[in-house]
N, C-alpha and C positions, 0 to 999 in steps of 0.2 A: 176863200178868205183865210188869212192866217194872222196870228199875233206873235209878238215876242213873249218871253216867259213872264215878264212883269205886266203885260197887258197895256203897255204905253202906246204901241204902234200897231195898227192894223193895216194889212195890205190886201187889196182885192185885185182879181184879174177878170178880164172880160173878153168876149169874142170880138170886141172892137180893137183887139191887139194891144191893149194897154194894161199896165199894172198901176194902181194908185195907192199911195201911202197916206194914211190918215192918222191924225193925233186923236187917240181914243177919248181923252179927257174933254177936248173941246169940239170934236167932230169936224175939225178943220182939215181940208185937203192940204197936205204938205208938199206933195210932188207927184208928177206923172212919170213913170218909167217906160221907156220904149226900147225894146230889143229890135234887132234887124227884122225887117218885114218885107214881104213880097206880095205879088198879086194873089187873088183868091184867098185861100185859107192859110197861106204861108205867114207865120208870125202870130197866128191865133193862139191865145193862151188858155190852157185848161187847168193849170196848177200853179200854186204859190206856196212857199214856206218862208218863214222869217226865222233867222237864227235866234237861239234863246236870249242872247245879249242884245238883240235888236239891231245889230250893225249890218247884217247881210240879208238881202232879199233874193231868193232863188225863184225863177219863173221857168215854165216849160209848157209845151203843148205841141202844136204843129210848127215847131221851131227848127228850121234847117232841113226838114224832111223833103220838101219839093226841090231843094237845091242839090242835095247829094244823097238822098235816100237814107239819111241818118239824122236822128233828132239831136237837139242840143238843149242843155240847161244854161240859162244866162244868170249870172250872179252880179248883183248891183250893190253898191255901197248905199245904204238907206239914207244917210245924212246928206250926201251930195247928189245922189242919183246917178253917179258915175258907174258905167259898166266896167266891172272888175275883171271878169273872166267868162269864157265860154267853155263849157264842158261838153265835148262833142263825141260822136260815135255811138250813140244809143241806137239800138236795133229797131225801135218803133217809137211812135209819138208818145209823149209823156202825158199820163192821165192824172197823176197825183205827185205830191212831194211832201216830205216831212223830215224835220230835224229831230235828232235824239235830244232829250232834255239836257244832256251834258254838252251838246254842241259838237260832239265828235263825228257823228254820222249824218249824212243826208241820204234818204231813201227815195227811190223813184219807181213806182209801179207803172208799167207800160201798157199800151194798147194791145200788144201781142201776149200779155199775161206774164212777161218776165218782170222780175224785181231786181233792181240794181242798187247797190249800196256804195257810197262814196265817202272817203276819209276827208272830212272838212279841213282839219288842221294840216293834213298832208297834201294840200293843194288840190283837193277834190279828185285824187286818184281813185280809180275803181278799186274797191276792196272786196266786194262780194257780188254774187249774181246767182239767181235761181230761176228756173223755168218750170216749176211744178204746176203752176196754173196754166191751162191751155186756152184761156178765154180772156176777155178784157178785164183788167184790174184797175180800179180807180182810187182805192183808199189805202192809206198806210198810217199807222200810229205806233209810236214807241211806248214801252212801259216806262214807269218812273225811274227804273234802274238803268235805262239806256241799253240793256243787254237782251231785251226781248222786243219783238216787232210783230205787229198784227196787220194782216192784209185781208181784203175782201176781194172776191173774184166772181165774175159772172157765171161761173160753173156752180154757184151756190155754196161754195166752201169758204170758211174762214181759215186762215193759216197763221200759226204762231211759230215764229222763228226764234232760235237762240242765236245771238250775235257773238262770235268769238272775239277775242282781243284784237286780232288782226283783220276783223271784218268778214271773215268767212261766215256763211249762213248755214246752220245745221238743217238737216232734213226737217221740213215743217211738220208740226202736229196739225191735222186737218179735222174739221168738223163742220156740221151744218147747224146754224142757229136753231135752237129749240128741238134738236134731235140728235 
C-alpha cells in the first residue's frame, strides 16, 4: 500500500495482478489499474509507490520477467488510469518501490538484492544502482531530505545510502537492528 504525501489517495497492489486507487477520505474505490499480464505469475504485483503529488502510480513485481527475463515498472496517471510509461530492463523482479519526498527519485529494491534508482523528472532514466545486498530486498524508504535512502535485506542488514545530486549511490553504511 502507498499514499501520496497529503494522504488523499491510497493505492494497493495484490497478487490478483491489479492495483486499486482509493479515496482515503471516503474509502471509495476510484479505479482499478491493470498493467500487461500473462499466464501464471506474469503481471503479479509486489510493489507500489505513489508520487508525492499523487499524480503518478508506479507498480512492479513479476512484470515482464517471463517475457524477456527483465522486469519492468509500469507508471500510471492516477486520475485517468492511463498507462504512461514502462520502465524496462531491470535485472530481477521488483520487490518494493518508493518515491523520495521531493518526487525526484523512484527507488526499486529487487529480488536479487540490487537497488535501482530512477530520475523521475528525467523520464525515469536509471540514475544509480547498487548490488551490496546479496539476498532478497523488499523495503525502501527515503529520509525527509530525499538525500538518504534506507533499505532492508534478507541478509539481516539495514543499508543507509547517500544519494548524490546525479543519483549515484554512495557505498552504504550497514548495520543490524539492535546490534
